[in-house]
DRENDO-1510 file (C-alpha; in Angstrom, 1 decimal, always signed):
<recs>
REC; n; res; u; v; w
REC; 1; MET; +12.1; -0.7; +1.1 .
REC; 2; LYS; +13.4; -3.4; +2.9 .
REC; 3; LYS; +12.7; -7.1; +2.4 .
REC; 4; THR; +12.3; -10.0; +4.4 .
REC; 5; ALA; +14.5; -13.3; +4.3 .
REC; 6; LEU; +11.2; -14.8; +2.6 .
REC; 7; HIS; +11.1; -12.3; -0.2 .
REC; 8; GLY; +12.5; -14.5; -2.9 .
REC; 9; GLU; +9.9; -17.2; -2.5 .
REC; 10; HIS; +7.4; -14.4; -2.6 .
REC; 11; VAL; +8.7; -13.5; -5.8 .
REC; 12; ALA; +9.1; -17.0; -7.2 .
REC; 13; ALA; +5.4; -17.4; -6.4 .
REC; 14; ASN; +4.0; -14.5; -8.2 .
REC; 15; ALA; +2.5; -12.7; -5.2 .
REC; 16; ARG; +1.3; -9.2; -5.5 .
REC; 17; LEU; +3.9; -7.5; -3.3 .
REC; 18; VAL; +2.9; -3.9; -1.9 .
REC; 19; PRO; +4.8; -1.8; +0.9 .
REC; 20; PHE; +3.7; -2.4; +4.6 .
REC; 21; GLY; +5.3; -1.3; +7.9 .
REC; 22; GLY; +8.8; -0.5; +5.7 .
REC; 23; PHE; +9.0; -3.9; +3.8 .
REC; 24; GLU; +8.0; -4.8; +0.7 .
REC; 25; MET; +5.2; -7.8; +1.5 .
REC; 26; PRO; +3.0; -9.9; -0.4 .
REC; 27; VAL; -0.7; -8.4; -0.1 .
REC; 28; GLN; -2.0; -11.9; -2.0 .
REC; 29; TYR; -0.7; -14.8; -4.1 .
REC; 30; ALA; -3.7; -17.2; -5.7 .
REC; 31; GLY; -6.2; -14.5; -4.2 .
REC; 32; ILE; -8.0; -13.3; -1.3 .
REC; 33; LEU; -10.9; -15.3; -0.7 .
REC; 34; LYS; -8.8; -18.5; -2.1 .
REC; 35; GLU; -6.4; -17.6; +1.0 .
REC; 36; HIS; -9.0; -16.8; +3.6 .
REC; 37; ASP; -10.6; -20.3; +2.4 .
REC; 38; ALA; -7.3; -22.4; +3.2 .
REC; 39; VAL; -7.0; -20.8; +6.6 .
REC; 40; ARG; -10.5; -21.6; +7.7 .
REC; 41; HIS; -11.0; -25.0; +6.1 .
REC; 42; ARG; -7.5; -26.5; +6.0 .
REC; 43; ALA; -4.0; -24.0; +6.9 .
REC; 44; GLY; -2.3; -21.0; +5.3 .
REC; 45; LEU; +1.1; -20.2; +5.4 .
REC; 46; PHE; +2.2; -16.2; +6.2 .
REC; 47; ASP; +5.5; -14.1; +6.4 .
REC; 48; LEU; +5.7; -12.3; +9.5 .
REC; 49; SER; +8.9; -11.5; +9.3 .
REC; 50; HIS; +8.5; -7.8; +9.0 .
REC; 51; MET; +7.1; -7.9; +12.7 .
REC; 52; GLY; +9.7; -6.5; +15.2 .
REC; 53; GLN; +11.5; -9.1; +17.1 .
REC; 54; PHE; +13.3; -7.3; +20.5 .
REC; 55; VAL; +15.4; -10.1; +22.9 .
REC; 56; LEU; +15.1; -8.9; +26.2 .
REC; 57; GLU; +17.6; -10.3; +29.1 .
REC; 58; GLY; +18.4; -9.7; +32.7 .
REC; 59; ASP; +17.0; -10.4; +36.0 .
REC; 60; GLY; +14.9; -7.1; +36.0 .
REC; 61; VAL; +12.6; -7.6; +32.7 .
REC; 62; ALA; +9.7; -8.6; +34.4 .
REC; 63; ASP; +9.4; -5.5; +36.8 .
REC; 64; TRP; +10.5; -3.0; +34.3 .
REC; 65; ALA; +8.2; -4.1; +31.7 .
REC; 66; ASP; +5.4; -4.3; +34.6 .
REC; 67; GLU; +6.1; -0.3; +34.7 .
REC; 68; LEU; +5.5; +0.4; +30.9 .
REC; 69; THR; +2.7; -2.3; +29.7 .
REC; 70; ILE; -1.2; -2.6; +30.8 .
REC; 71; ASN; -1.3; -6.3; +31.5 .
REC; 72; ALA; +0.8; -8.2; +33.7 .
REC; 73; VAL; +4.1; -9.5; +32.8 .
REC; 74; GLY; +5.8; -10.9; +36.2 .
REC; 75; THR; +2.5; -13.5; +36.7 .
REC; 76; MET; +3.5; -15.1; +33.6 .
REC; 77; LYS; +4.8; -18.7; +33.5 .
REC; 78; PRO; +7.5; -19.9; +32.0 .
REC; 79; MET; +7.1; -20.7; +28.2 .
REC; 80; GLN; +4.2; -18.9; +28.7 .
REC; 81; ALA; +3.3; -16.1; +25.8 .
REC; 82; ARG; +0.7; -12.7; +26.6 .
REC; 83; TYR; -0.8; -9.9; +24.9 .
REC; 84; ASN; +0.0; -7.2; +26.0 .
REC; 85; ILE; -0.4; -3.2; +25.0 .
REC; 86; PHE; +2.4; -0.4; +26.1 .
REC; 87; CYS; +0.7; +3.1; +26.4 .
REC; 88; ASN; +1.0; +7.1; +26.7 .
REC; 89; PRO; +0.8; +9.1; +29.7 .
REC; 90; ALA; -2.9; +10.2; +28.0 .
REC; 91; GLY; -3.7; +6.2; +27.7 .
REC; 92; GLY; -3.4; +6.0; +24.5 .
REC; 93; ALA; -2.2; +3.0; +22.8 .
REC; 94; HIS; +1.7; +3.0; +21.7 .
REC; 95; ASP; +1.9; -0.2; +20.1 .
REC; 96; ASP; +0.2; -3.7; +21.2 .
REC; 97; VAL; +2.1; -6.6; +21.3 .
REC; 98; ILE; +3.0; -10.3; +22.9 .
REC; 99; PHE; +6.2; -11.1; +25.4 .
REC; 100; TYR; +6.9; -14.8; +24.8 .
REC; 101; ARG; +8.9; -15.8; +28.4 .
REC; 102; LEU; +11.6; -18.2; +27.4 .
REC; 103; PRO; +13.7; -20.2; +29.9 .
REC; 104; ASP; +17.1; -17.6; +29.8 .
REC; 105; ARG; +15.4; -14.2; +27.7 .
REC; 106; TRP; +12.0; -12.8; +27.1 .
REC; 107; LEU; +11.1; -12.0; +23.5 .
REC; 108; LEU; +8.9; -9.2; +22.9 .
REC; 109; VAL; +7.0; -8.9; +19.1 .
REC; 110; VAL; +6.0; -5.5; +18.2 .
REC; 111; ASN; +4.2; -4.5; +15.1 .
REC; 112; ALA; +6.4; -3.8; +12.2 .
REC; 113; SER; +5.2; -0.2; +11.6 .
REC; 114; ASN; +5.7; +0.8; +15.1 .
REC; 115; ALA; +9.2; -0.8; +15.7 .
REC; 116; ASP; +11.3; +2.1; +15.4 .
REC; 117; LYS; +8.6; +3.7; +18.0 .
REC; 118; MET; +8.8; +0.9; +20.0 .
REC; 119; TRP; +12.6; +0.1; +20.4 .
REC; 120; ALA; +13.0; +4.2; +21.3 .
REC; 121; HIS; +10.5; +4.0; +23.7 .
REC; 122; LEU; +12.1; +1.0; +25.3 .
REC; 123; ASN; +15.6; +2.5; +25.3 .
REC; 124; ALA; +14.0; +5.9; +26.7 .
REC; 125; HIS; +12.6; +3.6; +29.9 .
REC; 126; LEU; +15.6; +1.2; +30.1 .
REC; 127; LYS; +16.6; +0.5; +33.6 .
REC; 128; PRO; +19.6; -1.7; +35.3 .
REC; 129; GLY; +19.0; -5.0; +35.1 .
REC; 130; VAL; +17.9; -5.0; +31.3 .
REC; 131; ARG; +19.6; -6.0; +28.2 .
REC; 132; LEU; +18.0; -5.3; +25.1 .
REC; 133; THR; +18.8; -6.7; +21.8 .
REC; 134; ASN; +17.0; -5.8; +18.2 .
REC; 135; ARG; +16.9; -8.7; +15.7 .
REC; 136; HIS; +13.8; -6.8; +13.5 .
REC; 137; GLY; +14.6; -7.9; +10.0 .
REC; 138; GLU; +17.1; -10.1; +10.9 .
REC; 139; ASN; +15.0; -12.9; +12.8 .
REC; 140; ALA; +12.2; -14.9; +10.7 .
REC; 141; LEU; +8.8; -15.2; +11.7 .
REC; 142; ILE; +6.6; -17.8; +9.5 .
REC; 143; ALA; +3.2; -18.7; +10.5 .
REC; 144; ILE; +1.1; -21.9; +9.5 .
REC; 145; GLN; -2.6; -20.9; +10.7 .
REC; 146; GLY; -5.5; -23.3; +10.3 .
REC; 147; PRO; -7.6; -26.4; +11.4 .
REC; 148; LYS; -4.9; -28.6; +9.7 .
REC; 149; SER; -1.9; -26.9; +11.0 .
REC; 150; VAL; -1.0; -29.4; +13.8 .
REC; 151; GLU; -1.1; -31.9; +11.1 .
REC; 152; MET; +1.2; -30.5; +8.7 .
REC; 153; LEU; +3.7; -28.9; +11.0 .
REC; 154; GLN; +4.3; -31.8; +13.8 .
REC; 155; PRO; +6.3; -34.1; +11.0 .
REC; 156; HIS; +8.7; -31.8; +11.1 .
REC; 157; ALA; +8.8; -30.5; +14.7 .
REC; 158; ASP; +10.9; -31.8; +17.2 .
REC; 159; VAL; +8.1; -31.2; +20.1 .
REC; 160; ASP; +4.5; -32.5; +20.7 .
REC; 161; LEU; +2.3; -29.4; +19.1 .
REC; 162; SER; -0.7; -31.1; +20.3 .
REC; 163; ALA; +0.0; -31.1; +23.8 .
REC; 164; MET; +1.3; -27.3; +23.7 .
REC; 165; LYS; -1.3; -25.1; +25.0 .
REC; 166; TYR; -2.8; -22.0; +23.1 .
REC; 167; TYR; -0.6; -18.8; +24.2 .
REC; 168; PHE; +2.3; -21.2; +25.2 .
REC; 169; CYS; +5.5; -21.4; +23.4 .
REC; 170; SER; +8.5; -24.0; +23.0 .
REC; 171; GLU; +12.3; -23.9; +21.9 .
REC; 172; ALA; +12.4; -26.6; +19.2 .
REC; 173; HIS; +13.6; -27.8; +16.2 .
REC; 174; VAL; +11.7; -27.7; +12.4 .
REC; 175; PHE; +13.1; -29.1; +9.6 .
REC; 176; GLY; +16.3; -29.6; +12.3 .
REC; 177; LYS; +16.4; -25.5; +12.3 .
REC; 178; THR; +16.8; -24.0; +15.7 .
REC; 179; ALA; +13.6; -22.3; +16.3 .
REC; 180; VAL; +11.0; -21.0; +19.0 .
REC; 181; LEU; +7.5; -22.3; +18.1 .
REC; 182; ALA; +4.7; -20.5; +19.6 .
REC; 183; ARG; +0.7; -21.5; +19.7 .
REC; 184; THR; -0.2; -18.0; +18.7 .
REC; 185; GLY; -1.8; -15.9; +15.7 .
REC; 186; TYR; -3.8; -13.4; +14.4 .
REC; 187; THR; -6.4; -15.4; +12.2 .
REC; 188; GLY; -8.9; -17.0; +14.6 .
REC; 189; GLU; -7.8; -20.4; +14.3 .
REC; 190; ASP; -5.7; -22.7; +15.2 .
REC; 191; GLY; -2.3; -22.4; +14.6 .
REC; 192; PHE; +1.6; -21.4; +15.2 .
REC; 193; GLU; +4.3; -18.9; +14.7 .
REC; 194; ILE; +7.8; -20.2; +14.0 .
REC; 195; PHE; +10.7; -17.9; +14.8 .
REC; 196; VAL; +13.6; -18.7; +13.4 .
REC; 197; ASP; +17.4; -17.2; +12.0 .
REC; 198; GLY; +16.4; -15.6; +9.0 .
REC; 199; ALA; +19.1; -17.9; +6.8 .
REC; 200; HIS; +16.8; -20.7; +7.6 .
REC; 201; ALA; +13.5; -19.0; +7.0 .
REC; 202; PRO; +13.3; -20.4; +2.9 .
REC; 203; GLU; +14.0; -23.8; +3.6 .
REC; 204; ILE; +11.2; -24.0; +5.9 .
REC; 205; TRP; +9.4; -21.7; +3.9 .
REC; 206; SER; +9.3; -23.9; +0.7 .
REC; 207; ASP; +9.5; -27.0; +2.5 .
REC; 208; LEU; +6.1; -26.8; +4.3 .
REC; 209; LEU; +4.6; -25.8; +0.6 .
REC; 210; GLN; +6.0; -28.3; -1.1 .
REC; 211; ARG; +4.7; -31.0; +1.3 .
REC; 212; HIS; +1.7; -30.2; +2.1 .
REC; 213; ALA; +0.2; -28.1; -1.1 .
REC; 214; ALA; -1.6; -31.4; -2.4 .
REC; 215; GLU; -3.5; -31.2; +1.3 .
REC; 216; GLY; -4.6; -27.7; +0.9 .
REC; 217; LEU; -1.5; -25.3; +2.5 .
REC; 218; GLU; -1.4; -22.0; +0.7 .
REC; 219; PRO; +0.7; -19.2; +1.1 .
REC; 220; CYS; -1.3; -16.6; +2.2 .
REC; 221; GLY; -0.8; -12.7; +2.3 .
REC; 222; LEU; -1.7; -9.3; +4.1 .
REC; 223; GLY; -5.2; -9.2; +2.4 .
REC; 224; ALA; -6.4; -12.5; +3.4 .
REC; 225; ARG; -4.8; -11.9; +7.0 .
REC; 226; ASP; -6.7; -8.5; +7.7 .
REC; 227; VAL; -9.9; -10.4; +6.8 .
REC; 228; LEU; -9.1; -13.1; +9.3 .
REC; 229; ARG; -8.4; -11.0; +12.0 .
REC; 230; LEU; -11.4; -8.5; +11.4 .
REC; 231; GLU; -13.9; -11.4; +11.4 .
REC; 232; ALA; -12.1; -12.7; +14.7 .
REC; 233; GLY; -12.6; -9.2; +16.6 .
REC; 234; MET; -8.8; -8.7; +16.7 .
REC; 235; PRO; -7.7; -5.2; +16.5 .
REC; 236; LEU; -5.2; -3.8; +14.0 .
REC; 237; TYR; -3.0; -0.7; +15.1 .
REC; 238; GLY; -3.8; +2.2; +13.4 .
REC; 239; HIS; -7.5; +1.4; +13.1 .
REC; 240; GLU; -8.8; +0.0; +16.4 .
REC; 241; LEU; -5.5; +1.1; +18.3 .
REC; 242; THR; -3.9; +4.0; +18.1 .
REC; 243; GLU; -1.7; +6.8; +20.1 .
REC; 244; GLU; -5.3; +8.6; +20.6 .
REC; 245; ILE; -7.5; +5.6; +21.1 .
REC; 246; THR; -7.0; +3.5; +24.2 .
REC; 247; PRO; -7.4; -0.1; +25.3 .
REC; 248; VAL; -10.5; +0.7; +26.7 .
REC; 249; GLN; -11.9; +2.5; +23.7 .
REC; 250; ALA; -11.1; -0.8; +21.8 .
REC; 251; GLY; -12.6; -3.3; +24.1 .
REC; 252; LEU; -9.6; -4.7; +25.5 .
REC; 253; ARG; -10.4; -4.1; +29.4 .
REC; 254; TRP; -9.5; -7.6; +29.6 .
REC; 255; ALA; -5.9; -6.8; +29.4 .
REC; 256; LEU; -6.2; -4.0; +31.4 .
REC; 257; LYS; -4.6; -4.7; +35.1 .
REC; 258; LEU; -5.3; -1.6; +37.1 .
REC; 259; ASN; -4.2; -3.7; +40.4 .
REC; 260; LYS; -0.7; -3.2; +39.4 .
REC; 261; PRO; +1.0; -0.7; +41.5 .
REC; 262; ALA; +1.8; +1.5; +38.7 .
REC; 263; PHE; +2.4; +1.7; +34.9 .
REC; 264; ILE; +2.1; +4.3; +32.1 .
REC; 265; GLY; -1.1; +5.6; +31.4 .
REC; 266; LYS; -2.8; +4.0; +34.4 .
REC; 267; ASP; -4.4; +7.1; +35.9 .
REC; 268; ALA; -5.5; +7.9; +32.6 .
REC; 269; LEU; -7.3; +4.5; +31.7 .
REC; 270; ALA; -8.8; +4.4; +35.4 .
REC; 271; ALA; -10.4; +7.7; +35.3 .
REC; 272; GLN; -11.9; +6.3; +31.7 .
REC; 273; VAL; -13.0; +3.1; +33.0 .
REC; 274; GLU; -14.8; +5.2; +36.1 .
REC; 275; ARG; -16.2; +7.6; +33.5 .
REC; 276; ASP; -17.8; +5.3; +31.2 .
REC; 277; ASP; -18.5; +8.2; +28.9 .
REC; 278; TYR; -15.9; +7.3; +26.0 .
REC; 279; PRO; -16.5; +6.6; +22.3 .
REC; 280; ARG; -15.8; +3.2; +21.7 .
REC; 281; ILE; -15.2; +0.6; +19.0 .
REC; 282; ALA; -18.1; -1.2; +18.1 .
REC; 283; GLY; -18.9; -3.9; +15.3 .
REC; 284; LEU; -21.2; -3.1; +12.8 .
REC; 285; VAL; -23.4; -5.5; +9.7 .
REC; 286; MET; -24.2; -3.6; +7.1 .
REC; 287; GLY; -27.9; -4.0; +5.8 .
REC; 288; GLY; -27.2; -4.4; +1.9 .
REC; 289; ARG; -24.3; -5.0; -0.1 .
REC; 290; ALA; -22.7; -1.5; +0.1 .
REC; 291; PRO; -19.4; -2.3; +1.4 .
REC; 292; ALA; -17.8; -0.1; +4.5 .
REC; 293; ARG; -14.5; +1.4; +4.5 .
REC; 294; GLU; -12.0; +2.6; +6.5 .
REC; 295; GLY; -12.9; +6.5; +6.9 .
REC; 296; TYR; -16.6; +6.5; +5.9 .
REC; 297; PRO; -18.8; +8.7; +8.4 .
REC; 298; VAL; -21.5; +6.7; +10.7 .
REC; 299; PHE; -24.3; +8.7; +11.5 .
REC; 300; PHE; -26.4; +8.1; +14.2 .
REC; 301; GLY; -30.0; +9.7; +15.1 .
REC; 302; GLY; -29.5; +11.8; +12.0 .
REC; 303; ALA; -26.1; +13.3; +13.3 .
REC; 304; HIS; -22.6; +12.5; +12.5 .
REC; 305; ALA; -21.5; +10.2; +15.2 .
REC; 306; GLY; -18.0; +8.8; +14.2 .
REC; 307; GLU; -16.3; +7.1; +11.2 .
REC; 308; ILE; -15.2; +3.2; +10.5 .
REC; 309; ARG; -12.0; +2.0; +11.1 .
REC; 310; SER; -12.1; -1.5; +9.4 .
REC; 311; GLY; -14.3; -2.7; +6.9 .
REC; 312; SER; -14.6; -6.0; +4.9 .
REC; 313; LEU; -16.5; -8.4; +2.9 .
REC; 314; ALA; -16.7; -11.4; +5.7 .
REC; 315; PRO; -17.2; -15.2; +3.8 .
REC; 316; SER; -17.0; -16.5; +7.5 .
REC; 317; VAL; -20.1; -14.9; +8.0 .
REC; 318; GLY; -22.2; -15.3; +5.1 .
REC; 319; ASN; -20.5; -12.7; +2.8 .
REC; 320; GLN; -22.2; -10.0; +4.9 .
REC; 321; ASN; -20.2; -6.5; +4.7 .
REC; 322; ILE; -18.9; -5.6; +8.2 .
REC; 323; ALA; -16.9; -3.5; +10.0 .
REC; 324; THR; -15.5; -1.6; +12.9 .
REC; 325; ALA; -16.2; +2.1; +13.8 .
REC; 326; LEU; -15.5; +4.7; +16.9 .
REC; 327; LEU; -18.7; +5.5; +18.3 .
REC; 328; PRO; -20.1; +7.3; +21.2 .
REC; 329; LYS; -21.7; +4.9; +24.0 .
REC; 330; ASP; -25.4; +5.3; +23.0 .
REC; 331; ALA; -24.8; +4.7; +19.8 .
REC; 332; ALA; -22.6; +1.8; +20.2 .
REC; 333; THR; -25.3; -0.5; +21.9 .
REC; 334; ILE; -25.9; -3.8; +20.6 .
REC; 335; GLY; -29.1; -3.8; +18.5 .
REC; 336; THR; -28.8; -0.1; +17.6 .
REC; 337; SER; -29.3; +1.2; +14.0 .
REC; 338; VAL; -26.7; +3.3; +12.5 .
REC; 339; GLU; -25.8; +4.3; +8.5 .
REC; 340; VAL; -22.9; +4.8; +6.9 .
REC; 341; GLU; -22.4; +7.4; +4.1 .
REC; 342; ILE; -21.0; +6.0; +1.2 .
REC; 343; ARG; -20.4; +8.2; -1.4 .
REC; 344; GLY; -22.8; +10.6; -0.3 .
REC; 345; THR; -25.9; +8.0; -0.2 .
REC; 346; ARG; -26.5; +6.5; +3.3 .
REC; 347; HIS; -26.5; +2.9; +4.0 .
REC; 348; PRO; -28.2; +1.0; +7.2 .
REC; 349; ALA; -26.1; -0.7; +9.7 .
REC; 350; THR; -26.7; -2.7; +12.7 .
REC; 351; VAL; -24.4; -2.9; +15.8 .
REC; 352; VAL; -23.7; -5.9; +16.8 .
REC; 353; ALA; -21.0; -8.1; +18.9 .
REC; 354; THR; -17.6; -8.9; +18.7 .
REC; 355; PRO; -16.2; -10.9; +17.6 .
REC; 356; PHE; -18.0; -11.6; +14.3 .
REC; 357; TYR; -16.8; -14.7; +13.7 .
REC; 358; LYS; -15.4; -17.8; +16.5 .
REC; 359; ARG; -13.8; -21.0; +15.3 .
REC; 360; PRO; -15.9; -24.2; +16.0 .
REC; 361; ALA; -15.1; -25.7; +19.3 .
</recs>
C-alpha cells in the first residue's frame, strides 16, 4: 500500500486509515459529521495526493486531447480549469478528470483508482508534439474547502484569491513554497486546491491547521468528502460513472460537445442522445429513516428496475437519507415513487432533482 507525502500527518492526528486507490488514506479524523460541518460552515482540509497528476507539454496537446475527450480542451483560456471525461468507443466513461491550462504546460488530474489505466490510455494514443510526465505519488495535492477558505488561505498566498474565478488557477507561492493554486473542489463549497511538490506538503498542511484551528479549520477524510460530493450532485467514478455508464446516463450532457469533429465515443454518445431511451442516474430521497446503500435493489411498479449507486445520510438536506440509482427513463422522472429493498423489506423513496444541495449565493 502506497503512502502520500502527508501520511505522517494523518498518523500523528490519529486518523482512521483505509486502503483507497492503492494508497493508505484517512477516512476520518474527529468524525464524518464534524468534518462535514466544518466544510459547510467554516473550512476543511483534505489530502488528495493520491490523485493522479500528469504533466502534458508540447504544441499538440490541445488538439490531441480534444480527440480523446468529450468536452472541449482547445477553447480553454490561459489559467483555466475544465472538467472533462475520457470515454471508450462504446461511450462508457474511462475516467472523469480536470485539465488545467498553465502558461507553458497542462496539468491533468485523474482519479487515483484509474491512474495506471489512464497513463496507459494516454500513452497508447500518444502523438508527435505531445510529451507526458507522470507525477503520480510525487506531487502532492491539498484542498481547503468551505466558506472561510479564502480568508484562511489568503495570508499565506502571494496571489489575490478573491479575484480568482471559479475553475481558474494561478502559479503562486504558499508559505513561500512554489505551487499551483486552483479554485476547484469536490464538495459543493467554495475552496482551493494546492498543487505542490510532495516534500513541501507536510509543512503547508501543518501550518494551515496550526494557524487556523481556532477559526474552525478541520482535517477531513474520505468519508466526509463522499457525503459532501453526493449532496452536491457530483459523480464518483465507479458509482455514477463507469466503463459501462456513460456521461449521458450520468446526467453530464452539459460536458458533451458533439460539435467537435471527432473523439473517442462520439458516435455512440450521439446515438444515445438521439434515442433517449437509456437508463439514467436519478436522485432519490428515502421516505423513512432507512438508509439506502450501494447495490440495494430498486423497484418501480412492483418490478426490479435498477440499483443504488451511492447513498448517505445528508446533514445539509435535513438529515434525510439520499441516494443515486441507475433507473429506466420512466422510473427516473422527478416525483416518481419507487421502492428500495433493504434486507428483504421494501422502503418507499421519491425521485428528486439533483443536486440535493446548493451552497448559498
